[in-house]
N, C-alpha and C positions, 0 to 999 in steps of 0.2 A: 045956211044951214048951220044949224047948233054942233058943238060936238060932245060927244058924249063921254060922259065923267070916269074918271081914271082912278084906281085907288091904289096909294100909297103905302105899299107896303116896304116897311126895309126891319130886317129881323134884327139887327143891332138895339134898335131903339126897347122894340120887343125884350129882347132879351134882357137891353139897362133896365125896364121901366118893369120885370116882372125880377131883376137883382134886388131892385132898391126897395121891395117891400118881403124878402128877407133882411133887412141892416136895422139894428135897432130894436133890435125884439124885446119887450118884457116877458121873461119865464114866466114869471109871477101873474101875468093877467093874458096867456090864452087864447083867452077871451075877445080880446080888442087885436087881439091880428090881423092881416088885413088876409083875404079868402086862398093866394096860394099859397101861408103860410099852414092855416090850417087844416088843406087839403095834406100837405105834406105831411106833419102833424100824423092825421088820421090813418093817410096810410101807412107810416110807419110803426106806429102803435100795432096796425093791422097787422102787419106784417112781422111786427115782431110773436106779436101773441100766436100766428098761422108758427109759428118758425120754435117760439118755446113747445107749443102744445106738439106739435111734430117730432121734435124730439125726446119730451117725454111719453108719447105713445111706440115711438121706434122702440127706447128702451126698455119699455117692457113689454116690449115683444121679444127681444135682442134677448132678455132674459129666460123667459117663458122658453123662447128656441133652447138656449143653451143648456138647460134642466130636461128639456123634448130628448135634445140631443145624450147625456147623459145617464138619461133613463134609456135609453134605445139598447146598447147591450143587456142590459138586464131584460129589459121586454124579449127580446129576439131568444136570448138563450132559456128565459119559462115558457116560447112557445117552442123550442125545439122540443126543450122535455116535457110539455104536454104533448107534444104531436108522439113522440115516440110511446109514451103514456094509450093512448088514443087506439096505436096502430097495433100496441102488442095488449091489449082491455082480456081478451080474452086471456090468451096466456101470463097473464098475474093474478087473471081471478081464478084460475085455476093452480097458481100456485099457492093463491092465498089457502082454497082448501084444501093442498094438501098441508099447509102448514098447520092447518086447523087441526086437522085426523091426528097429525103426528103427536101437537097439545095435545088432545084428547085420549092419546093413549100414550104419553106419559102419564098425566093426571092419574089414567086408571093404576098404571103402578106406586104410588102413593098412594100409603093406604089412609083410614081417617083413625081418628083417637082408641074408639073400639078395637081396630082390628091390631093398634101395634102388642098386643100378648099373644096374640095369634102367630103373629110376626117373629115376635124373640124366642116362639118357640119354635116355629122353621125352623130360625140358625139353630138353635139347639138339636135337630136334630140333624140336621144337616153332618153336623159335628161328630154326631153317637150314630152316625148310619155309616160312616166311616172307618169308626171301629178308636176314634179318637177319646182319649180323656182330658176330659176340660179340670184345668187348675184353676183357672176366673173364668167371671160370665159374669158381671157385673156393669149395667145398663147405668151411664152418666146423666149431668139433669141437659131437661131436655133445653136447647136454644133457638129462642122463638126468630127467626125472619122475616120478612118482607111481606112475603106467600106462602112461606110455609115453615112448616118447624124438623128441626136436626136433633137425631138422639143418636149420637156417638156407645159406644158399646166394648166396655176395653175385655179383652178374651184372651186366655193363653191355656193351650191344648198339651198335650204332645202325643206324638205318633210318628210312625214310619214317613218318611218323603211324600212316597204316591202317594198316599191316602192327605196327607197336608197337602199336596196339588192339587187331590180329587178333592178336598173340601173346601175351597180357594173357588174349585168352579162351579161349585154348587150352589154358592152363595152367588159366583154371580148370573145362576141363571133359573137365581127366583123370580117366582111373577113379580114382586115387590124388586124398587130397588135396594139394593145394597151394595156397599165396596167397600173396600178393604183401605187402610194405611198405617202407614208407617210399621211395616213388617219388618221381623227381625226373628230369624232362628236360627237358631245354638244345639248344640248337642243337649241334649236330657240330662246327662248328669251320669257319672262310672253306671250304674246299676241300673242302666233304661236297658239294654241290649240293644243298642244302636236306633234306640228313638228319637227325636228328635222333637227340641218344644218350639213351637211358633207362636210368638207374640204378636199382637196385630188391636187395630180399631177400628169397630164397621162405625160405618154410621151409615143407617137408615133417615130418611126422611117420610113426611105425612101433608100432607093438605092443613093449610088450618077449616078450624072448622066460624058459623056465623058469630058466632064471640069474640072469637080469635083474633079474627078479619075486623074485627069491630074498637078494638084494643088497641092496634095497631094505628087502625084510623085517629083513633083519639090522640096517639101518643105521637105520629108524625105531624099532627095539627099543633100540637104544644110544643114539639120542637121548635117548627116554623114560626108558629107565634113568640116562645122568647127568645128565636132568633132575629126577628123585626123589632122587636125591644131593641136589641142591645143595637 
């Protein structure tokens, strides 16, 4: 009876044979390497490419994550602010209408250029109506501001204390805005029979007409252009 063939497997010889393929390799000619070194080189290159790619992708993702974390507080604050506005939207609209109505009322108290003479006459009549004697009533130079014009008026009147007080109250109650500045009250003189002299600067205001608004815009644009050149 014939004996079955047996496999002669010696791990030490197999390892020695595999190790022998990695000896005396010429790095300049990898194409001539034995099979195992070539497979190992391919696997090493593939692993290196995967590792490098992973770190590059992971680094970009980490940068994006840090940016998102840095933006999170700002986005949360913006969300809370917008949420509050949405919750109070009706109240904010009501407040906006109230402010617009208030601004409209103030604009109605500002005379136009054509109404300034009538306002000056009203100021003069307020003093004469209280029995005051005007020693000085001199409108000054109009000062044009960004949205309105201001006219200072130097006044000096003589009268009794209560009449002066009533005159100041009448000025404050005019339909147009008039304010008193730099008030100085002193005795009118030896022969004034107890009268007082009041000096002040009355300031009244008017809105700008279309031509003046255009001039102001052109002047502002010229200033901005000149500042940009500097």
